[in-house]
Structure formats: structure tokens, C-alpha cells
C-alpha positions, -999 to 999 in steps of 0.1 A, spaced: -716 -682 596 -753 -696 604 -779 -666 606 -814 -683 605 -832 -712 597 -869 -717 579 -886 -750 578 -919 -745 559 -925 -783 553 -914 -815 560 -899 -818 527 -871 -792 530 -855 -767 550 -837 -732 540 -807 -724 562 -796 -689 563 -758 -684 562 -734 -653 557 -706 -656 534 -684 -626 527 -707 -600 542 -737 -613 521 -764 -636 534 -776 -666 513 -804 -692 518 -794 -726 513 -823 -753 504 -814 -787 522 -837 -816 515 -852 -832 546 -876 -862 535 -868 -889 510 -830 -886 516 -809 -918 509 -784 -908 536 -783 -883 564 -760 -852 562 -730 -864 583 -717 -828 590 -741 -803 573 -717 -771 583 -687 -788 564 -710 -796 535 -724 -761 533 -691 -743 540 -673 -764 513 -699 -752 487 -691 -716 496 -655 -719 499 -654 -735 463 -674 -708 449 -700 -736 437 -728 -718 453 -731 -691 424 -737 -719 398 -766 -733 419 -784 -700 427 -823 -707 418 -835 -685 388 -856 -655 401 -843 -659 438 -807 -645 436 -801 -654 474 -814 -688 471 -789 -716 465 -804 -753 459 -772 -774 457 -794 -807 461 -781 -818 495 
């Protein structure tokens, strides 16, 4: 579930989502993309559905996930 958005630069944005009662920030590249994200909700949903988000947590920022999307 989308809870918020923070876009402090043109390079990236952090999307706040809720998964199993916990909120996570997901970093999404904006500039320099090779191709657009066709269905961003599905891409982020799959990341959490498969449990891959824990492997991509940013060190020192336990609630931030940087999956390279």
C-alpha cells in the first residue's frame, strides 16, 4: 500500500509503502533510466512479495530499500 513519496532531487525518489504492518522506503531512479518502469506498483509489489526487499536494505538505513529500479 502506497503511503507517501519523497523526491528531493531529479535523480531519485523514495516511495513509502506499507508491507505487513511495517513501512519501508523504496528508492527509485528517475534520471538516467534506460527505460521507464511500465507498472511501478507491480515491480515494487513483487519485490516485497518474494521477500527480496530484506536483501536490498541500505546499510545504516534499516527501513530503506534500494533495489536498483
